[in-house]
N, C-alpha and C positions, 0 to 999 in steps of 0.2 A: 450585045454585051460580052464583054472579054470577060475575063474570068484567068489570072493570076496565078504560078503554080507558086511555092512555097520560094525556090530555090530562086528564083527572079526577083521576088522580094527582099529577098537574102542581101542579093546581089546590087541591085540598084539602090538599099539603104547604107552599102558597105560606099557609095559614092567609089569607087574606082572604078567605076564603067560609065562613063557620061553618057556615050550615048544608049545604052542600056535608062538611065535617069532619064533621060530626054526624051525616050516611046512614054516612059507612065504618064510622064507629064502631059503629051500628045493622046491618049489613047485615053486615056482615064479608066485603066478597067478597075477593076471587081474584087475580090479576095473571097474566099470562104470563111465561116466560120472556121473551120477547120485547119488551113492555116492561116490562121492565128492562132491557136489555141499548139502548137504543134512548130510555130516560128519562136512566140514565145516562153513559150512550156518550154524549150529545150536548157536542163538541169542546169548545164556551164554557162549558161546567159547572164552578163551582166555590167555593169556600169554603162562604159558612152557606147558597147554596140548594143544595151540592150532601147536606154532609150533614145538612138538612133533607129531603129526597131519601132520600137511605142511611135512615135513623131512620122515615120514615114506610115506607119498604118494608119495612123489620127487622119491621112488626107483618103484615106481610101475609103470605098462601099465594102463593106462586108456583110455578105448575105450566109440564113443559115442554111443547114444541110435540111429544112425540113420542105419537103413538097411543097411551090405554091403558097408557101409562109414564109415571106422575106422579111426578115429584121435586121435593123439597121442598128450598128451597135459601137459606139463610142470609146476612145481611151479617156480615161484617167489620165491625164499624164501629170498629177500633185504624186510625189514618189511616196510618198506615205499614205497612199489610200489604195481602195481596192483597184483591179488596173481595169477594169472590164462592167459596163452595165449594158440594158438592152433596150431598146427601147419601139415601138413598133409602128 
């Protein structure tokens, strides 16, 4: 399993690096819940950038930091609803 770094997710979601987007599509890396909170919790994130990152995270498998207990998080991309919920 490949776990992606927060910065790689930001760069790939920006679509300024097509080779990185291709790498994500080919390798299907996961991300940690910490990366999700770190990226989407950035206080200056807004508008189109926020939607692009939400859409990007929606395509990834997100793992919690609890050892041996992984939860898949899904994004609720409805703009006026809470963004995350966990499923076992």
